[in-house]
Backbone bond lengths (Angstrom), bond angles and torsions (degrees), N, CA, C in turn:
res aa  C-N    CA-C-N  psi(-1)  N-CA   C-N-CA  omega(-1)  CA-C   N-CA-C  phi
1 M - - - 1.456 - - 1.506 108.63 -
2 V 1.326 113.08 136.38 1.464 118.01 -178.44 1.529 107.87 -103.10
3 L 1.310 112.69 128.45 1.469 118.54 177.76 1.517 108.52 -95.96
4 T 1.303 116.41 127.89 1.461 121.14 177.40 1.520 108.07 -106.39
5 V 1.268 112.63 123.80 1.478 118.10 -178.94 1.524 107.97 -104.27
6 S 1.294 118.99 121.25 1.491 123.09 177.64 1.528 110.57 -100.70
7 R 1.407 117.15 137.20 1.490 121.49 -179.65 1.538 107.95 -113.80
8 R 1.285 115.17 120.36 1.470 119.32 179.75 1.527 110.00 -90.56
9 T 1.363 114.75 127.85 1.482 119.41 179.03 1.527 108.66 -83.71
10 T 1.285 116.19 124.93 1.487 120.97 -178.52 1.524 110.33 -90.71
11 S 1.306 116.02 150.92 1.492 121.15 178.18 1.514 110.55 -77.03
12 P 1.357 118.52 156.81 1.474 121.06 -177.70 1.517 111.07 -59.25
13 S 1.274 113.90 148.33 1.465 119.50 178.65 1.520 110.95 -70.50
14 W 1.313 118.70 165.25 1.478 122.73 178.39 1.503 112.25 -63.25
15 Y 1.353 115.87 -28.61 1.469 119.12 -179.63 1.518 110.56 -67.89
16 E 1.368 113.84 -45.55 1.459 118.22 -179.21 1.521 110.68 -63.89
17 S 1.363 116.76 -38.77 1.472 119.60 178.59 1.511 111.42 -63.61
18 G 1.328 115.88 -41.07 1.466 119.84 179.91 1.503 111.85 -63.37
19 V 1.339 116.63 -39.91 1.461 120.28 179.17 1.507 110.44 -61.83
20 R 1.384 114.45 -43.47 1.464 117.95 -178.78 1.538 111.51 -63.34
21 W 1.329 117.92 -43.88 1.480 120.92 178.70 1.528 111.65 -63.69
22 H 1.320 116.06 -39.08 1.457 120.02 179.11 1.521 111.27 -63.46
23 A 1.351 115.25 -42.55 1.456 119.58 179.54 1.522 110.56 -65.21
24 A 1.343 115.29 -40.66 1.468 118.47 179.09 1.531 111.44 -63.44
25 G 1.350 116.77 -39.12 1.463 120.54 178.84 1.512 112.04 -63.64
26 L 1.346 116.41 -42.02 1.455 119.73 178.39 1.510 111.19 -62.74
27 T 1.331 116.27 -38.64 1.457 120.29 179.46 1.522 110.77 -63.78
28 A 1.350 116.92 -42.32 1.462 120.74 -179.67 1.520 111.47 -64.63
29 V 1.344 115.32 -40.97 1.469 119.15 178.64 1.503 110.79 -62.90
30 A 1.353 116.41 -40.89 1.461 120.32 -179.34 1.510 110.81 -64.29
31 V 1.344 116.27 -40.84 1.460 120.00 180.00 1.531 110.81 -65.77
32 L 1.343 116.94 -45.07 1.455 119.96 179.31 1.518 111.58 -63.85
33 G 1.338 116.42 -39.15 1.454 120.03 179.43 1.510 111.64 -64.00
34 A 1.365 115.72 -37.13 1.457 119.04 -179.79 1.511 111.65 -69.48
35 C 1.367 117.89 -28.41 1.463 121.32 -177.45 1.517 113.33 -87.69
36 A 1.354 118.43 -16.55 1.467 120.81 -176.06 1.516 110.71 -68.04
37 S 1.359 116.97 148.64 1.461 121.64 178.80 1.517 109.79 -76.70
38 P 1.323 117.64 147.37 1.464 120.48 177.94 1.515 110.11 -66.14
39 P 1.323 119.00 151.17 1.476 120.76 -179.27 1.516 111.46 -61.65
40 A 1.346 115.49 142.74 1.466 120.18 -179.89 1.521 110.18 -68.83
41 P 1.331 116.41 142.03 1.472 119.02 179.26 1.513 110.36 -65.69
42 P 1.336 119.20 149.57 1.473 121.48 -179.89 1.519 111.18 -63.45
43 I 1.345 115.83 144.18 1.458 121.17 178.64 1.522 108.76 -78.45
44 P 1.327 116.90 122.96 1.474 117.83 -179.21 1.510 111.03 -64.67
45 S 1.322 116.67 140.07 1.462 121.68 178.65 1.514 109.31 -81.92
46 S 1.323 116.01 136.91 1.454 120.71 -179.39 1.516 109.90 -89.93
47 S 1.326 116.30 134.20 1.454 120.58 178.57 1.519 109.24 -79.93
48 P 1.345 118.09 148.49 1.460 120.19 -179.29 1.521 111.39 -61.78
49 A 1.338 115.93 141.95 1.453 120.79 -178.89 1.521 110.56 -67.71
50 A 1.329 115.95 140.61 1.464 120.49 179.06 1.529 109.33 -71.64
51 P 1.332 117.68 144.58 1.466 119.29 179.23 1.521 110.47 -64.09
52 P 1.333 117.36 146.14 1.459 120.07 179.64 1.522 111.46 -58.56
53 V 1.327 115.79 142.30 1.456 121.44 -179.64 1.529 109.15 -81.46
54 V 1.318 116.20 139.27 1.458 121.71 179.55 1.521 109.53 -91.66
55 N 1.312 116.58 126.06 1.465 122.44 176.07 1.526 107.41 -111.62
56 A 1.334 115.94 102.59 1.469 120.38 -174.15 1.522 112.36 -61.05
57 A 1.327 117.44 -29.81 1.469 120.09 -178.40 1.521 112.05 -64.78
58 N 1.331 117.08 -20.64 1.465 120.46 -178.30 1.523 113.18 -72.82
59 V 1.327 117.51 -4.74 1.465 119.25 -177.81 1.527 111.24 -60.72
60 I 1.328 117.42 -26.89 1.469 119.32 -178.45 1.530 111.87 -69.03
61 R 1.345 116.77 -12.92 1.463 119.71 179.90 1.529 112.92 -68.96
62 V 1.315 116.77 -15.22 1.471 118.64 -176.79 1.526 112.18 -88.34
63 R 1.309 117.71 5.26 1.473 119.97 179.72 1.529 111.48 -54.99
64 S 1.325 115.40 -40.59 1.461 119.32 -176.22 1.531 112.56 -68.61
65 A 1.345 117.06 -18.06 1.468 120.79 179.79 1.522 112.33 -87.18
66 L 1.325 117.59 -7.88 1.466 120.80 179.60 1.532 110.23 -77.06
67 P 1.315 117.47 157.25 1.470 119.74 -176.57 1.530 112.25 -58.68
68 K 1.306 115.57 144.04 1.461 121.25 177.82 1.527 110.26 -64.15
69 G 1.313 115.12 140.24 1.452 120.48 177.57 1.513 115.11 85.24
70 Y 1.340 117.17 -0.40 1.458 119.65 179.06 1.528 110.80 -81.67
71 E 1.327 115.05 146.05 1.467 120.94 176.18 1.528 108.21 -85.29
72 I 1.337 116.47 120.90 1.468 121.92 -171.16 1.531 110.00 -113.32
73 A 1.324 116.18 137.80 1.465 122.21 176.18 1.528 108.40 -138.05
74 E 1.338 116.06 153.07 1.462 120.60 178.33 1.527 110.56 -88.02
75 L 1.326 115.95 147.08 1.464 122.91 176.39 1.524 108.54 -113.99
76 T 1.324 117.14 136.61 1.457 121.17 176.44 1.515 109.21 -139.05
77 G 1.347 114.87 162.59 1.457 120.13 177.83 1.512 111.85 78.82
78 P 1.317 117.25 -173.30 1.474 119.99 -179.03 1.533 110.89 -59.74
79 V 1.319 115.42 129.35 1.464 120.98 177.28 1.525 107.05 -129.07
80 S 1.302 116.06 113.58 1.455 120.57 178.12 1.520 109.11 -82.73
81 A 1.332 115.38 125.55 1.460 118.67 178.18 1.518 110.99 -61.69
82 A 1.328 117.01 -36.51 1.468 120.10 -179.87 1.530 111.39 -65.71
83 S 1.324 116.87 -31.78 1.466 118.89 179.83 1.525 111.27 -65.70
84 L 1.328 116.84 -28.62 1.460 120.12 178.37 1.515 111.08 -69.06
85 W 1.324 116.94 -21.23 1.468 122.03 175.62 1.531 111.58 -86.83
86 G 1.349 116.67 -6.68 1.459 120.44 179.79 1.506 114.44 101.71
87 F 1.349 118.28 17.68 1.466 121.97 -179.22 1.528 110.00 -106.59
88 G 1.336 115.15 126.40 1.452 120.39 178.67 1.519 111.87 -85.77
89 A 1.340 115.07 179.40 1.459 120.56 179.98 1.524 110.52 -61.19
90 G 1.323 116.49 137.82 1.448 121.43 179.98 1.516 113.90 98.29
91 W 1.334 118.74 4.92 1.465 120.37 178.09 1.528 109.29 -65.22
92 T 1.311 115.88 160.10 1.458 121.27 -179.70 1.525 109.66 -128.21
93 A 1.333 114.34 157.24 1.457 121.27 178.05 1.523 108.60 -123.59
94 D 1.307 116.04 149.57 1.463 121.85 177.12 1.535 108.51 -136.63
95 P 1.345 117.42 111.40 1.468 130.50 0.18 1.534 112.60 -65.45
96 A 1.331 115.29 150.41 1.457 120.70 -173.40 1.523 112.71 -62.17
97 Q 1.354 117.30 -35.52 1.463 119.37 -175.28 1.523 112.57 -66.98
98 C 1.315 116.84 -16.09 1.464 119.78 -179.44 1.529 112.21 -76.67
99 G 1.336 117.05 -10.93 1.454 120.18 -178.01 1.517 113.74 -60.91
100 T 1.340 117.17 -34.37 1.469 119.69 -179.00 1.530 111.37 -67.17
101 L 1.313 117.31 -23.53 1.459 119.95 178.53 1.525 111.18 -72.75
102 A 1.324 116.39 -32.54 1.459 120.55 -179.86 1.516 111.93 -81.74
103 D 1.320 117.46 -24.42 1.472 121.17 -174.73 1.526 109.13 -142.79
104 P 1.342 119.13 75.04 1.468 121.30 -170.80 1.524 115.44 -74.83
105 A 1.347 119.16 -21.27 1.469 120.26 -176.70 1.525 109.87 -150.15
106 P 1.341 117.91 71.69 1.471 119.85 -174.00 1.523 114.96 -82.32
107 H 1.349 118.92 -7.62 1.468 119.62 -170.09 1.528 113.91 -120.48
108 D 1.307 119.34 12.56 1.458 120.70 -178.27 1.523 110.78 -77.78
109 G 1.334 116.00 111.70 1.461 120.33 -179.98 1.508 113.55 -68.57
110 G 1.330 117.23 -17.74 1.456 120.88 179.63 1.511 114.14 -96.04
111 A 1.328 117.43 11.16 1.465 120.25 -179.64 1.524 110.26 -61.64
112 R 1.324 114.79 144.75 1.461 120.50 178.71 1.517 108.52 -130.96
113 G 1.317 116.04 153.38 1.446 117.56 178.80 1.508 113.45 -177.45
114 L 1.324 114.61 -173.38 1.460 123.08 179.29 1.512 108.88 -138.18
115 S 1.316 116.03 149.41 1.459 121.54 168.86 1.519 107.28 -123.28
116 A 1.317 116.21 147.51 1.464 120.92 -178.95 1.517 108.15 -145.67
117 S 1.304 117.11 126.78 1.464 120.64 -178.32 1.519 110.12 -122.93
118 G 1.336 113.85 142.14 1.459 120.28 179.49 1.509 109.98 -165.89
119 V 1.320 116.59 -168.46 1.463 120.66 -173.22 1.530 112.11 -67.77
120 G 1.348 118.32 -22.38 1.461 120.57 -178.62 1.504 114.62 -92.22
121 G 1.345 117.85 6.48 1.459 121.65 179.95 1.512 111.65 124.98
122 T 1.319 115.71 -178.26 1.461 122.29 179.43 1.521 108.94 -111.51
123 V 1.332 115.75 130.46 1.456 122.21 -176.69 1.521 109.01 -109.93
124 F 1.333 116.10 137.17 1.462 121.99 173.91 1.526 108.31 -126.21
125 I 1.318 115.83 131.87 1.470 122.19 177.91 1.522 107.00 -126.63
126 V 1.334 117.69 120.44 1.462 121.53 -173.34 1.526 109.72 -137.39
127 V 1.340 116.09 141.42 1.461 121.83 170.89 1.525 107.65 -125.78
128 S 1.336 116.44 128.01 1.459 122.32 -177.45 1.517 109.44 -132.69
129 A 1.323 115.90 148.27 1.467 120.82 173.75 1.519 108.97 -77.88
130 T 1.316 115.68 144.48 1.458 120.48 178.69 1.513 109.76 -150.59
131 A 1.332 115.88 144.03 1.470 120.03 177.44 1.517 110.93 -82.02
132 D 1.310 116.68 -15.39 1.463 120.58 -177.04 1.521 111.12 -82.41
133 T 1.310 115.20 150.10 1.456 120.49 172.72 1.517 108.43 -94.04
134 T 1.311 116.51 -165.11 1.453 119.33 179.27 1.527 111.31 -61.56
135 P 1.321 118.18 148.24 1.468 119.35 176.98 1.524 110.93 -58.75
136 G 1.318 115.94 139.77 1.454 120.51 -179.01 1.520 111.68 -71.75
137 P 1.326 116.51 160.39 1.469 119.93 -178.53 1.521 113.26 -62.50
138 D 1.332 117.40 -30.60 1.467 119.38 179.37 1.529 110.67 -65.95
139 L 1.336 115.83 -43.37 1.463 119.32 -179.87 1.529 110.56 -65.97
140 L 1.301 116.83 -41.81 1.459 119.65 179.37 1.527 111.09 -64.02
141 A 1.334 116.08 -36.03 1.461 119.60 179.11 1.533 111.19 -66.86
142 Q 1.330 116.14 -33.52 1.455 120.47 -179.77 1.529 112.37 -77.37
143 C 1.336 116.06 -17.94 1.464 119.65 -171.26 1.527 111.86 -122.76
144 G 1.320 115.80 46.39 1.456 118.20 172.76 1.517 110.93 -65.04
145 S 1.314 115.85 -28.76 1.464 122.31 173.87 1.520 107.99 -155.20
146 W 1.322 116.70 150.08 1.457 121.06 176.53 1.520 108.76 -161.18
147 T 1.340 116.80 176.71 1.464 121.62 -179.92 1.519 109.97 -119.38
148 M 1.328 115.18 152.62 1.466 122.49 174.92 1.521 108.14 -127.49
149 T 1.335 115.19 144.66 1.463 120.08 -176.86 1.520 110.30 -139.40
150 F 1.352 115.42 137.37 1.465 121.02 173.72 1.528 107.84 -151.45
151 V 1.342 115.72 110.57 1.466 122.66 179.90 1.535 109.59 49.46
152 H 1.341 117.27 -107.72 1.465 120.28 -177.01 1.527 112.57 -99.55
153 T 1.320 117.19 9.74 1.466 120.96 -177.35 1.517 109.85 -114.36
154 S 1.303 115.94 136.79 1.466 121.12 177.69 1.531 108.53 -139.09
155 A 1.325 115.42 163.15 1.463 119.75 -179.91 1.518 110.29 -151.90
156 E 1.311 115.43 145.08 1.450 122.84 170.00 1.523 107.05 -104.12
157 V 1.328 116.31 119.23 1.464 121.42 -174.83 1.524 109.18 -108.20
158 I 1.316 116.27 134.27 1.463 122.00 -179.23 1.519 109.10 -130.83
159 R 1.313 115.77 135.41 1.461 120.25 176.25 1.525 109.68 -72.18
160 T 1.341 116.19 136.56 1.459 121.42 -179.43 1.531 109.56 -124.07
161 D 1.325 115.88 176.82 1.458 120.16 -179.76 1.525 110.37 -67.74
162 A 1.340 115.57 130.77 1.463 121.03 -178.94 1.523 110.15 -98.04
163 P 1.335 117.16 149.81 1.465 119.11 177.91 1.522 110.82 -70.41
164 A 1.319 116.83 150.92 1.466 121.91 176.13 1.521 108.58 -91.79
165 I 1.342 116.17 120.63 1.460 122.28 179.97 1.521 107.63 -128.08
166 E 1.308 117.60 124.08 1.460 121.78 -176.35 1.528 110.76 -61.15
167 G 1.339 115.67 132.25 1.454 121.01 177.49 1.505 115.03 77.68
168 A 1.335 117.90 11.85 1.467 120.99 -179.54 1.520 109.22 -139.52
169 D 1.329 115.37 147.95 1.469 121.59 172.51 1.523 107.62 -96.55
170 T 1.302 116.78 132.27 1.459 120.42 -173.98 1.523 111.57 -126.61
171 V 1.320 115.05 149.30 1.467 122.70 172.14 1.525 107.24 -141.52
172 A 1.322 116.36 161.78 1.464 119.86 -179.80 1.517 109.79 -146.56
173 W 1.345 115.06 148.38 1.452 121.38 -177.55 1.519 110.04 -136.88
174 G 1.308 114.69 150.01 1.453 121.28 171.64 1.512 108.94 -126.70
175 A 1.337 117.04 141.38 1.467 120.44 -177.68 1.516 110.36 -142.43
176 M 1.298 115.38 141.06 1.451 121.67 171.02 1.527 107.11 -109.58
177 T 1.331 116.94 115.38 1.462 120.72 -177.68 1.522 110.10 -99.27
178 R 1.325 114.43 150.04 1.456 121.29 -179.76 1.519 108.97 -136.82
179 T 1.320 116.29 127.31 1.467 121.45 178.98 1.529 108.82 -123.09
180 I 1.324 115.20 128.77 1.470 121.34 178.65 1.522 108.03 -114.13
181 V 1.319 116.52 116.78 1.464 120.92 -179.60 1.528 109.28 -86.60
182 E 1.342 115.84 174.69 1.462 120.37 -173.32 1.522 113.01 -60.37
183 S 1.327 116.87 -31.98 1.466 119.30 -179.64 1.524 112.22 -74.78
184 G 1.326 116.15 -5.76 1.450 119.87 -178.82 1.514 113.27 94.25
185 T 1.317 116.13 -2.96 1.458 119.50 179.12 1.528 109.98 -70.15
186 E 1.315 116.34 137.51 1.463 121.31 -178.79 1.523 110.10 -113.26
187 T 1.316 115.26 132.82 1.461 120.46 174.56 1.522 108.50 -120.55
188 N 1.312 114.48 142.23 1.462 120.14 -178.54 1.523 110.61 -121.95
189 A 1.307 115.22 154.59 1.459 121.13 176.17 1.528 108.21 -149.80
190 R 1.312 114.82 150.29 1.460 120.10 176.50 1.530 108.44 -112.44
191 A 1.332 115.51 129.17 1.461 120.52 -179.35 1.526 109.50 -119.96
192 T 1.319 115.76 132.57 1.462 122.33 176.76 1.517 108.26 -124.20
193 T 1.326 116.45 126.19 1.459 121.06 -177.41 1.521 110.26 -132.02
194 A 1.330 116.23 135.39 1.460 122.48 172.68 1.521 107.72 -125.06
195 L 1.335 116.23 135.31 1.465 121.51 -175.48 1.526 110.25 -124.25
196 A 1.340 115.59 146.89 1.466 122.25 175.05 1.527 108.05 -128.22
197 Y 1.331 116.16 129.74 1.462 122.71 177.70 1.525 108.28 -103.41
198 L 1.352 116.31 123.57 1.458 119.67 -179.33 1.523 110.36 -158.86
199 D 1.344 116.05 135.37 1.467 123.59 173.98 1.533 112.12 47.42
200 H 1.330 117.15 51.99 1.477 122.84 177.66 1.523 112.26 60.10
201 H 1.312 116.59 30.71 1.457 122.29 174.47 1.524 108.33 -134.25
202 V 1.320 114.98 156.45 1.454 120.62 170.66 1.523 107.02 -124.85
203 V 1.305 115.33 131.72 1.461 122.24 179.73 1.521 107.01 -116.52
204 Y 1.310 117.44 131.99 1.457 117.57 178.46 1.525 110.79 -141.08
205 V 1.313 113.07 147.23 1.463 122.27 176.56 1.515 107.16 -121.31
206 T 1.320 116.22 128.65 1.467 122.31 -179.34 1.521 109.58 -123.67
207 L 1.306 115.58 135.80 1.461 121.47 173.56 1.524 107.54 -120.53
208 V 1.329 115.98 124.00 1.468 121.78 178.11 1.524 107.91 -113.14
209 T 1.321 115.84 125.47 1.469 120.59 -178.92 1.514 110.73 -128.23
210 D 1.314 115.07 158.93 1.459 122.40 178.75 1.522 107.93 -103.42
211 P 1.352 117.24 114.57 1.469 119.09 -179.42 1.520 113.49 -59.60
212 G 1.320 117.58 -23.31 1.466 120.87 -178.91 1.511 113.92 -92.39
213 S 1.338 117.82 4.95 1.460 120.15 -178.11 1.525 110.70 -70.63
214 P 1.328 117.48 142.22 1.472 119.58 176.44 1.527 112.79 -72.78
215 H 1.333 117.32 -11.76 1.460 121.52 -178.95 1.530 109.84 -98.31
216 P 1.317 118.51 140.96 1.467 120.36 179.36 1.527 110.51 -69.53
217 P 1.333 117.24 145.92 1.468 119.69 177.99 1.526 110.33 -72.08
218 L 1.314 115.02 168.74 1.457 120.27 174.93 1.521 110.12 -59.62
219 E 1.309 116.93 158.34 1.459 121.91 -175.82 1.527 111.23 -56.54
220 P 1.352 117.73 149.20 1.473 121.06 -176.96 1.527 113.72 -56.44
221 G 1.330 117.99 -33.76 1.461 119.95 -178.10 1.512 114.48 -86.29
222 F 1.338 117.62 4.89 1.461 119.98 -175.66 1.527 112.03 -61.04
223 V 1.337 116.98 -46.01 1.470 120.59 -176.07 1.529 110.87 -62.28
224 S 1.321 117.21 -45.70 1.465 120.30 -179.95 1.525 111.51 -63.87
225 D 1.315 116.47 -44.23 1.464 119.95 179.63 1.527 111.22 -64.31
226 M 1.330 115.83 -39.33 1.460 119.72 -179.30 1.522 110.92 -67.90
227 L 1.328 117.09 -34.26 1.465 119.97 177.96 1.526 110.05 -65.62
228 A 1.333 117.66 -44.64 1.464 120.51 178.95 1.521 111.00 -62.89
229 T 1.316 117.23 -40.38 1.467 121.26 178.07 1.521 111.07 -63.14
230 T 1.335 116.56 -40.97 1.468 120.77 -179.12 1.516 111.30 -67.45
231 V 1.316 118.42 -43.64 1.467 121.58 178.99 1.525 109.90 -59.98
232 A 1.332 117.30 -42.83 1.461 120.47 179.02 1.532 110.99 -62.55
233 A 1.323 116.90 -39.60 1.468 120.44 179.93 1.524 111.28 -67.82
234 L 1.308 117.45 -39.27 1.469 121.06 -179.49 1.520 111.94 -67.00
235 R 1.317 117.51 -26.92 1.464 122.10 179.16 1.519 112.74 -90.13
236 G 1.322 116.54 -9.33 1.459 120.47 -174.62 1.510 113.08 -77.19
């Protein structure tokens, strides 16, 4: 009699199957990791641009922007803005704190500027160094209008719309001055001033006109336009 022995092949155990799946997973992860792109380098942060430097000597570049036919002269040394309105040393303001708005840098020995006179009025363009920044909102709120007095001269000062100049704080004033001499004769003048504060400097343009002149004054926007032109020249 022949005995036939049959051998049954068993399927892999769960442990062996788990090992195989685990190995396959590791292989897939390795392949995907090898194909992935490297991380992008960080974007460098840009530092804020430094404000343009003011070169006071460049004020003479605006000569060509002054009205044709005007007599032009250079200004140097301390130039008091209030003196351009006709006020001498010792003038007072009411309220007193408003005085700095009318005369922000009266003692700068390095001030530079131009004066120009003609039939439409007298123009003054000045740049002075100052430690002060732009006037604060509280001071401006207190000084929407004020008065100035010097001996026989007085003025009513009113804040007006200032030109918008990028990178500068601006304010503007209008004043009607009145001077009474000993004989009782009265003379009047109108002064318009626009100021720009930038990089520890104050730049201002003043136009003084005679209301009784037979010639028309320069255009109303002249002072604002001249201030913007001057600021651009000082930064150039």
